[in-house]
Every structure is written in C-alpha cells, then in structure tokens.
C-alpha positions as CSV (number, residue, x, y, z in Angstrom):
1,M,-2.8,-47.9,253.0
2,N,-2.5,-48.9,257.0
3,K,-5.8,-46.9,257.3
4,I,-7.7,-48.6,254.4
5,L,-6.6,-51.9,256.1
6,I,-8.0,-50.9,259.4
7,W,-11.1,-49.7,257.8
8,T,-11.5,-52.8,255.6
9,F,-10.7,-54.9,258.4
10,S,-13.7,-53.3,260.5
11,V,-16.1,-53.3,257.8
12,A,-15.3,-57.1,256.9
13,L,-16.5,-58.4,260.5
14,A,-19.9,-57.9,259.0
15,G,-19.1,-60.8,256.6
16,F,-17.7,-62.7,259.6
17,L,-21.2,-62.2,261.1
18,F,-22.8,-63.0,257.8
19,G,-21.2,-66.3,257.7
20,F,-21.4,-67.3,261.3
21,D,-25.1,-66.4,261.4
22,T,-25.8,-68.3,258.1
23,I,-23.9,-71.5,259.0
24,V,-24.6,-71.7,262.9
25,I,-28.0,-73.0,262.3
26,S,-26.6,-76.2,260.7
27,G,-25.7,-77.5,264.1
28,A,-29.4,-76.7,265.4
29,D,-31.1,-78.6,262.5
30,K,-32.3,-81.6,263.7
31,A,-32.4,-80.8,267.2
32,L,-35.0,-77.8,266.7
33,Q,-37.1,-80.3,264.2
34,E,-37.1,-82.7,267.1
35,L,-38.1,-80.4,269.9
36,W,-40.7,-78.9,268.0
37,H,-41.9,-82.0,266.1
38,T,-42.3,-80.0,262.7
39,S,-42.7,-81.5,259.3
40,D,-39.8,-81.3,256.7
41,V,-41.8,-78.5,254.8
42,F,-42.4,-76.6,258.0
43,H,-38.9,-77.1,259.2
44,G,-37.1,-76.2,256.0
45,F,-39.2,-73.4,254.9
46,F,-40.2,-71.5,258.1
47,V,-37.5,-72.9,260.8
48,M,-34.1,-73.1,259.0
49,A,-35.0,-70.5,256.2
50,S,-36.3,-67.9,258.4
51,A,-32.7,-65.7,258.1
52,L,-32.4,-66.4,254.3
53,W,-35.9,-64.9,253.8
54,G,-34.8,-62.0,255.8
55,T,-31.7,-61.6,253.6
56,V,-34.0,-61.3,250.7
57,V,-35.8,-58.4,252.5
58,G,-32.6,-56.9,253.7
59,A,-30.9,-57.1,250.1
60,M,-34.0,-55.9,248.2
61,A,-34.6,-53.0,250.4
62,G,-31.0,-52.2,251.6
63,G,-29.9,-50.4,248.6
64,I,-32.4,-47.3,249.6
65,P,-30.9,-46.3,253.0
66,T,-27.5,-47.2,252.0
67,N,-27.9,-44.7,249.4
68,K,-29.6,-42.3,251.3
69,Y,-27.9,-42.2,254.7
70,G,-24.5,-43.5,253.7
71,R,-22.7,-46.7,253.8
72,K,-21.3,-46.0,257.3
73,K,-24.8,-45.6,259.1
74,M,-26.0,-48.7,257.2
75,L,-23.1,-50.7,258.6
76,I,-23.9,-49.6,262.1
77,A,-27.6,-50.6,261.8
78,I,-26.6,-54.0,260.4
79,G,-24.7,-54.6,263.9
80,V,-27.5,-53.9,266.0
81,L,-29.6,-56.2,263.9
82,Y,-27.0,-59.1,264.4
83,F,-27.0,-58.4,268.1
84,L,-30.7,-58.5,268.5
85,S,-31.1,-61.6,266.2
86,A,-28.3,-63.6,268.4
87,I,-30.2,-62.8,271.9
88,G,-33.7,-63.5,270.7
89,S,-33.1,-66.7,268.7
90,A,-30.8,-68.3,271.6
91,L,-33.9,-67.5,274.0
92,A,-36.9,-68.3,271.7
93,N,-39.1,-71.1,273.1
94,D,-41.3,-71.6,270.1
95,P,-40.5,-71.8,266.4
96,Y,-42.5,-68.7,265.5
97,T,-40.3,-66.2,267.8
98,F,-37.1,-68.2,266.7
99,A,-37.9,-67.5,263.1
100,F,-38.8,-64.0,263.9
101,F,-35.4,-63.3,265.4
102,R,-33.3,-65.3,262.9
103,F,-35.2,-62.8,260.2
104,I,-34.1,-59.8,261.8
105,G,-30.6,-61.2,261.3
106,G,-31.1,-62.1,258.2
107,L,-32.1,-58.5,257.4
108,G,-28.7,-57.7,258.4
109,I,-27.0,-60.2,256.1
110,G,-29.0,-59.0,253.2
111,A,-28.1,-55.3,253.5
112,S,-24.4,-56.1,254.7
113,T,-23.8,-57.7,250.9
114,I,-24.7,-54.0,249.8
115,A,-23.3,-51.9,252.4
116,A,-19.8,-53.7,253.2
117,P,-18.4,-54.5,249.6
118,G,-19.8,-51.2,248.1
119,Y,-17.9,-49.2,251.0
120,I,-14.7,-51.2,250.6
121,S,-14.7,-50.9,246.7
122,E,-15.0,-47.0,247.1
123,I,-12.2,-46.7,249.5
124,S,-9.8,-49.2,247.4
125,P,-7.5,-48.2,245.1
126,P,-7.9,-50.3,241.5
127,N,-4.8,-52.7,241.6
128,K,-5.3,-53.8,245.3
129,R,-9.6,-53.8,245.2
130,G,-9.8,-57.1,244.5
131,W,-8.2,-58.5,247.8
132,L,-9.4,-55.8,249.9
133,V,-13.1,-56.8,249.0
134,G,-12.2,-60.3,249.3
135,M,-11.5,-59.2,252.9
136,Y,-15.3,-59.4,253.1
137,Q,-15.6,-62.9,251.7
138,L,-12.4,-63.9,253.8
139,G,-14.8,-62.8,256.8
140,I,-18.0,-64.9,255.4
141,V,-15.7,-68.0,255.2
142,A,-14.1,-67.2,258.5
143,G,-17.4,-66.9,260.2
144,I,-18.2,-70.2,258.6
145,L,-15.4,-71.9,260.0
146,V,-15.7,-70.6,263.6
147,A,-19.6,-71.5,263.3
148,F,-18.5,-75.1,262.5
149,L,-16.0,-75.3,265.3
150,S,-18.2,-73.6,267.6
151,N,-21.2,-76.1,266.9
152,Y,-18.5,-78.9,267.3
153,L,-17.5,-77.8,270.5
154,L,-20.8,-76.9,272.0
155,R,-22.4,-80.0,270.7
156,D,-22.9,-81.7,274.3
157,A,-23.3,-78.3,276.1
158,G,-26.2,-78.2,278.5
159,E,-29.5,-79.7,278.0
160,Q,-30.1,-77.7,274.8
161,P,-26.9,-77.1,273.1
162,W,-28.3,-75.3,270.1
163,R,-29.1,-72.1,272.3
164,W,-25.4,-71.8,273.3
165,M,-24.5,-72.5,269.2
166,I,-26.6,-69.6,268.5
167,G,-26.5,-67.2,271.3
168,V,-22.5,-66.9,271.3
169,A,-23.2,-64.6,268.4
170,V,-23.6,-61.8,270.7
171,F,-19.8,-61.0,271.3
172,P,-18.5,-60.8,267.7
173,S,-21.7,-58.7,266.9
174,A,-21.0,-56.3,269.8
175,I,-17.1,-55.9,268.7
176,Y,-18.1,-55.2,264.8
177,W,-20.6,-52.5,266.0
178,I,-17.8,-50.9,268.2
179,A,-15.5,-51.1,265.4
180,V,-17.7,-49.4,262.5
181,L,-18.1,-46.3,264.6
182,F,-15.0,-45.2,264.0
183,I,-14.8,-45.7,260.3
184,P,-15.2,-42.5,257.9
185,N,-17.9,-42.1,255.5
186,S,-16.9,-43.5,252.0
187,P,-15.7,-40.7,250.1
188,R,-17.4,-41.4,246.7
189,W,-20.6,-41.3,248.4
190,L,-20.0,-38.0,250.1
191,I,-19.2,-36.5,246.5
192,M,-22.5,-37.9,245.5
193,K,-24.2,-35.9,248.4
194,G,-22.0,-32.8,247.2
195,R,-20.0,-33.1,250.6
196,I,-17.0,-32.4,248.4
197,E,-14.7,-30.8,251.3
198,E,-15.4,-33.7,253.6
199,A,-14.6,-36.3,250.7
200,E,-11.3,-34.3,250.4
201,N,-10.3,-35.0,253.8
202,V,-11.0,-38.6,253.6
203,F,-8.9,-39.2,250.3
204,K,-5.8,-37.1,251.8
205,K,-6.0,-40.0,254.3
206,I,-6.1,-42.8,251.8
207,D,-4.9,-41.6,248.2
208,S,-3.6,-37.5,248.2
209,K,-3.1,-38.0,244.6
210,I,-7.0,-38.1,243.7
211,D,-8.2,-34.9,242.1
212,V,-11.9,-34.9,244.0
213,H,-13.0,-32.2,241.5
214,S,-12.7,-34.2,238.6
215,L,-13.7,-37.3,240.2
216,A,-17.0,-35.4,241.1
217,A,-17.2,-34.2,237.6
218,E,-16.8,-38.2,236.3
219,L,-19.3,-39.2,239.0
220,R,-21.8,-37.0,237.2
221,V,-23.2,-35.5,240.5
222,G,-26.7,-33.6,239.8
223,R,-30.1,-34.5,238.6
224,S,-29.1,-36.5,235.6
225,A,-27.5,-39.0,237.5
226,A,-30.3,-39.0,240.4
227,S,-32.9,-39.7,237.7
228,E,-31.4,-42.8,236.3
229,N,-31.9,-46.5,237.5
230,I,-30.0,-50.0,236.8
231,F,-32.9,-50.7,234.6
232,M,-31.8,-48.5,231.9
233,K,-31.0,-49.9,228.8
234,K,-27.3,-48.4,228.7
235,Y,-26.9,-50.3,232.0
236,R,-28.7,-53.7,231.1
237,P,-24.9,-55.5,230.3
238,A,-23.9,-54.8,234.2
239,L,-27.6,-55.9,235.5
240,F,-27.1,-59.1,233.3
241,L,-23.7,-59.6,234.9
242,A,-24.7,-59.3,238.2
243,F,-27.9,-61.5,237.9
244,F,-26.0,-64.4,236.2
245,I,-23.1,-64.6,238.9
246,A,-25.5,-64.4,241.5
247,F,-27.8,-67.0,239.7
248,F,-24.9,-69.3,239.4
249,N,-23.4,-68.8,242.5
250,Q,-26.5,-70.4,244.0
251,F,-27.1,-73.2,241.7
252,S,-23.8,-74.5,242.7
253,G,-25.3,-75.7,245.6
254,I,-23.2,-73.9,248.1
255,N,-25.6,-72.9,250.5
256,A,-27.7,-75.9,250.5
257,I,-24.5,-77.7,251.4
258,L,-23.2,-75.7,254.1
259,Y,-26.7,-75.4,255.6
260,Y,-27.1,-79.1,255.7
261,A,-23.6,-80.3,255.9
262,P,-24.2,-82.6,259.3
263,R,-27.2,-84.0,257.7
264,I,-25.4,-84.5,254.4
265,F,-22.6,-86.4,256.4
266,E,-24.9,-88.6,258.4
267,E,-26.7,-89.4,255.1
268,A,-23.5,-90.5,253.7
269,G,-22.9,-93.0,256.7
270,L,-21.0,-91.1,259.1
271,G,-21.8,-91.0,262.8
272,K,-22.9,-87.5,264.4
273,S,-19.9,-86.7,265.9
274,S,-18.0,-87.6,262.7
275,A,-20.6,-85.7,260.7
276,F,-20.0,-82.4,262.9
277,L,-16.2,-82.8,262.8
278,S,-16.3,-83.3,259.1
279,S,-18.5,-80.2,258.7
280,A,-15.7,-78.2,260.6
281,G,-13.2,-79.6,258.1
282,V,-15.5,-78.1,255.5
283,G,-15.2,-74.7,257.0
284,L,-11.4,-75.2,257.1
285,V,-10.9,-75.9,253.6
286,N,-13.3,-72.8,252.7
287,F,-11.1,-70.6,254.8
288,L,-7.7,-71.8,253.5
289,I,-8.8,-71.8,249.6
290,T,-10.3,-68.5,250.1
291,L,-7.1,-67.0,251.3
292,I,-5.5,-68.7,248.0
293,G,-8.2,-66.8,246.3
294,M,-7.7,-63.5,247.6
295,S,-4.0,-63.7,246.8
296,L,-4.5,-64.5,243.2
297,I,-7.5,-62.3,242.3
298,D,-5.5,-59.3,241.2
299,R,-2.8,-61.3,239.8
300,L,-4.8,-63.6,237.5
301,G,-8.1,-61.8,237.6
302,R,-11.5,-62.6,238.2
303,K,-12.5,-64.5,234.9
304,Q,-9.5,-66.9,235.4
305,L,-10.5,-67.9,239.1
306,M,-14.3,-68.4,237.8
307,Y,-12.6,-70.6,235.0
308,I,-10.9,-72.7,237.8
309,G,-14.0,-72.9,240.4
310,S,-16.4,-74.1,237.5
311,I,-14.0,-76.9,236.4
312,G,-13.6,-77.8,240.3
313,Y,-17.5,-77.7,240.8
314,I,-18.2,-79.5,237.9
315,I,-15.7,-82.7,238.5
316,S,-16.5,-82.6,242.4
317,L,-20.6,-82.4,242.1
318,M,-20.5,-85.6,239.8
319,L,-18.3,-87.5,242.2
320,V,-20.7,-86.7,245.0
321,S,-23.4,-87.6,243.0
322,L,-21.8,-90.8,242.2
323,S,-21.0,-91.5,245.6
324,F,-24.7,-91.2,246.6
325,F,-25.9,-93.4,243.4
326,F,-23.2,-96.3,244.3
327,G,-23.6,-96.1,248.0
328,W,-19.8,-95.4,248.7
329,K,-19.1,-95.3,252.2
330,G,-16.6,-93.8,254.5
331,M,-14.8,-90.5,253.7
332,S,-15.5,-90.6,250.1
333,V,-18.7,-88.0,250.2
334,P,-16.6,-85.6,252.8
335,I,-13.3,-85.7,250.5
336,F,-15.6,-84.8,247.3
337,L,-17.3,-82.3,249.2
338,F,-14.2,-80.6,250.5
339,V,-12.9,-80.5,246.8
340,F,-16.3,-78.7,245.9
341,V,-15.9,-76.1,248.9
342,G,-12.2,-75.6,247.5
343,S,-13.8,-74.8,244.1
344,H,-16.0,-72.5,245.5
345,A,-13.6,-70.7,247.5
346,I,-11.4,-69.9,244.8
347,G,-13.8,-69.2,242.2
348,Q,-17.3,-67.7,243.1
349,G,-16.5,-67.3,246.7
350,A,-13.8,-65.1,246.1
351,V,-15.2,-63.2,243.1
352,I,-18.7,-62.6,243.4
353,W,-19.0,-59.8,245.8
354,V,-15.9,-58.0,244.2
355,F,-17.6,-58.5,240.8
356,I,-21.2,-57.0,241.6
357,A,-19.4,-54.1,243.4
358,E,-17.3,-53.2,240.4
359,V,-19.7,-53.4,237.5
360,F,-22.2,-50.6,238.4
361,P,-21.4,-46.6,238.5
362,T,-21.2,-45.0,242.0
363,H,-24.5,-43.3,242.0
364,L,-26.4,-46.7,241.1
365,R,-23.8,-49.0,242.9
366,P,-26.2,-49.7,246.0
367,Q,-29.3,-50.3,243.6
368,G,-26.9,-52.5,241.5
369,E,-25.6,-54.3,244.5
370,A,-29.2,-54.7,246.0
371,F,-30.2,-56.4,242.7
372,G,-27.5,-59.0,242.7
373,S,-28.0,-59.6,246.4
374,S,-31.7,-60.1,245.9
375,V,-31.1,-62.6,243.0
376,H,-28.4,-64.4,245.3
377,W,-30.5,-64.4,248.5
378,V,-33.9,-65.5,246.9
379,L,-32.1,-68.7,245.6
380,A,-30.4,-68.9,248.7
381,A,-33.5,-69.4,250.7
382,A,-35.3,-71.4,248.2
383,I,-32.9,-73.9,247.4
384,P,-32.0,-74.7,251.0
385,S,-35.4,-74.8,252.0
386,L,-36.3,-77.6,249.4
387,I,-33.5,-79.8,250.4
388,P,-35.2,-81.9,253.1
389,V,-38.0,-82.4,250.8
390,L,-35.6,-82.9,247.8
391,F,-33.5,-85.5,249.4
392,S,-36.6,-87.4,250.6
393,N,-38.4,-87.5,247.2
394,V,-35.6,-87.5,244.7
395,G,-32.7,-88.7,246.7
396,A,-29.2,-86.8,246.8
397,A,-27.7,-88.3,244.0
398,A,-30.3,-86.7,241.4
399,V,-29.9,-83.3,243.3
400,F,-26.0,-83.2,243.2
401,A,-25.8,-84.1,239.7
402,S,-28.4,-81.2,238.5
403,F,-26.0,-79.1,240.5
404,A,-23.0,-80.2,238.4
405,V,-25.2,-79.6,235.1
406,M,-25.7,-76.1,236.3
407,M,-22.0,-75.3,236.6
408,F,-21.4,-76.4,233.4
409,M,-23.8,-73.6,232.2
410,Q,-22.0,-71.3,234.3
411,L,-18.3,-72.2,232.6
412,L,-20.0,-71.6,229.1
413,W,-21.2,-68.1,230.8
414,V,-17.7,-67.4,231.8
415,K,-16.1,-68.2,228.6
416,F,-18.2,-65.7,226.6
417,K,-20.1,-63.3,228.6
418,M,-18.1,-62.3,231.6
419,P,-15.7,-59.5,231.1
420,E,-12.2,-59.1,233.0
421,T,-12.5,-56.0,235.5
422,R,-8.7,-56.5,237.2
423,G,-6.7,-53.3,237.7
424,V,-9.2,-51.2,236.2
425,S,-10.9,-48.0,237.9
426,L,-14.6,-48.3,238.9
427,E,-15.2,-45.5,236.6
428,E,-13.5,-47.1,233.4
429,V,-15.3,-50.4,234.3
430,S,-18.6,-48.3,234.1
431,R,-17.6,-46.6,230.9
432,K,-16.7,-49.9,229.1
433,L,-20.0,-51.6,230.0
434,T,-22.0,-48.6,229.1
435,A,-20.3,-48.0,225.9
C-alpha cells in the first residue's frame, strides 16, 4: 500500500498544477485587461479563457496517446507542457503570446484529467479507489488554494505583479515532472498491450493476490476489444453518465466563480485587498471540505455525496443571487460563496473524476475519460468566457439564479439515473452497465 500511496501522490501533483494553473489567472484578470486595453469579449474569450480552450483540445485528443503510449508517458509529457506554459506566459509582452502559452498549459490540464485519474484507478484496490483517485481532486484544490494565497502575497510584487503570480508555477512543474519519471506503467495498460510479465511485476508490488492471466481474459485483450468504441449501444449508459456528471459540474458555475472570484467580491462591494483575501478563503474552504469528501467517498458512496452537494448548491446559489438582487453588502456574498464552494467540494469535486474513471471498461477508459473531460472543458471554457458579458448585461443575480435552477436538475439526475460504484471492482462496474 505504501508504494500505491507514493505513486498516487506523484501523479496527483498533476492535479495540483491543474488547480494552480487554472486559478492563478484570476489574480491577473483586471491587470491584464487594463494593460492591453482589451474589450470584455476579447478579454473573456481570448485572454482569460485561452487555457480553458487548450483544455478542450487536450481532453479531446489526450485519450489517443494515453492509450497508445501509456499513462506514464502521457503524464511525463504533461509536466513539460506545464513548465513551458509557466515560463512563456510570465514573459509575454502582448495578449497573443500570452494566450498561446496559456493554451499550451491548457493542453496539459485537459490531458491530465484523462491520464491521472485513469492511472490511479488502475493501480487502486476497489475498497480504496474512491479516496485514492480523490487524491487527484485534492491536488486540484490544493493548487487552487496555493494560487489564491500566492496571488494575495504577490499582489504588490514589482511593477507587474501578474508576471510573478503566473511564473512561480515553474517550480511545482519541475517537481512533478521528476516525480512521475519514477512511477511504473499502469499494470492494466500493460495487460492491454499484451505485456503480461511486466504487469505481473507491477502487481506483485501492489496486490500479489491478483491473478493476472484471469484479469487479462476479463479485460478482453484482442481484436474484438480493439475494434470497440464508447459510442456503441452497449456503452451508451456509461456515455450518458459521463456526459451528465460533467455537464452539471460546470453548470453549477464553479469555474466561473473560481476564475472571477476577486471580480465577484469587488462587485459585491469589497475593496481590492479584501477581495483577494476572500478569494484565498474560497480556496481554503475548498481544500478543507475536499478532505472531508475524500474521507467519506468510500464510506457513504458517490451518490450520497452528490445528494449533499446538490442540496448545498441550490441553497447557497439562491442566497448569492438574492444578495446581488437586494444589494446586500459586507460579507454576505463571501459567506454564501464559501457554502457554495464547500457544497462543490463534498459533492461534484470529490466525485467527478473518480466516477468518470470508473464507468468505462479498461480498454475504453482513456476514450471514455476523453469524452467526459471534453464535455467538462468545453463548458468550462464557454461559461467563464461569458461571465464579464453576462454580468454587464443581465446582472449577477440572474446568473447565479440560473445556476441554482441547473443544480435542481442535477438533484433529479442523481436521484433517478446515477448508480452507486462504491466498493465494486472496475470490471464489475463495467459488467453492470453493459448488462
């Protein structure tokens, strides 16, 4: 188990870089718009969302090399992309160069949502899989917290603080890249490639009780498996599950809120310094509640956590909407958003990457994760891109009310459509969904 923990922690650092890279831009938001004198539309869709558009491409295309060359090689490549993105973005002198290097980082983020949860799920025992894969999500929220804190501490660093905010990512990028050089290949991927002896050597280190030859037969190694795809009728249940959990994840408004937290708090009447500090509070709540979600995911199960999160979403989003509608000032909006972020952390945040990695069979897992991640990232790029325009034209109250309505729809989906996967082997989950 110690080796599994070490390998999981190494891979989960990809999540840390995901969280840091996604959120660090929030500290540069207004500074970049003022520096380059860009319109709300150009700033939202091109400057702020460039990394998110990169994640769309990374998620759509990442499944092919992850399956062909292996989870490990993909994870190593992701580290290189993060490193290049941090250096290039920090040194950029125009919005086009900045957007290009942010896009490169986005490619790494999108690919990591396929390779990292998939790798961890394939080395994890069924009774520990939830919280082990959840380490990736913990890495994400740790990265978010550190990004918010870093932005606060560097808010007055030099003439252009945003360069320091974004550039510090080179250090965790280098650490992650070195760490994943020492992990083994996924044993299930090795089996899929017919490298049975290598798979046996890895399984000896993590679970000597596994009969590799029986597992190979169950994974359906051969031409029939190779000719399948996730759009076949028998895999439609898994496809719809991946689609809707990703769809609802982003229609909660989580990425929009995290991306524009300082701007939202300033809109609510807080000063610049208080807005940055409140944003760091969002990151702290996200991190602490994620720890609780990870401790519960293999006890209560995925579905129960989604119930808790959905109800919390609905209440908190309606309160935020009312705060903007009635003009409540002070700490009301930050407090309600803390509740919102806590609801996300214990529900969607703890569950999404675990669940998507569980519902597809091994030979289609990268393809299925690519699909689910693509849905997630298309919406994660589109929704935050619209926030500056929506806030200016329809108002924050209406935006948050619409998110609350979508979370009521999620509650119904969890009740009637979402299966429980707690404590079930990956192969058994696949059998139940294709029966």
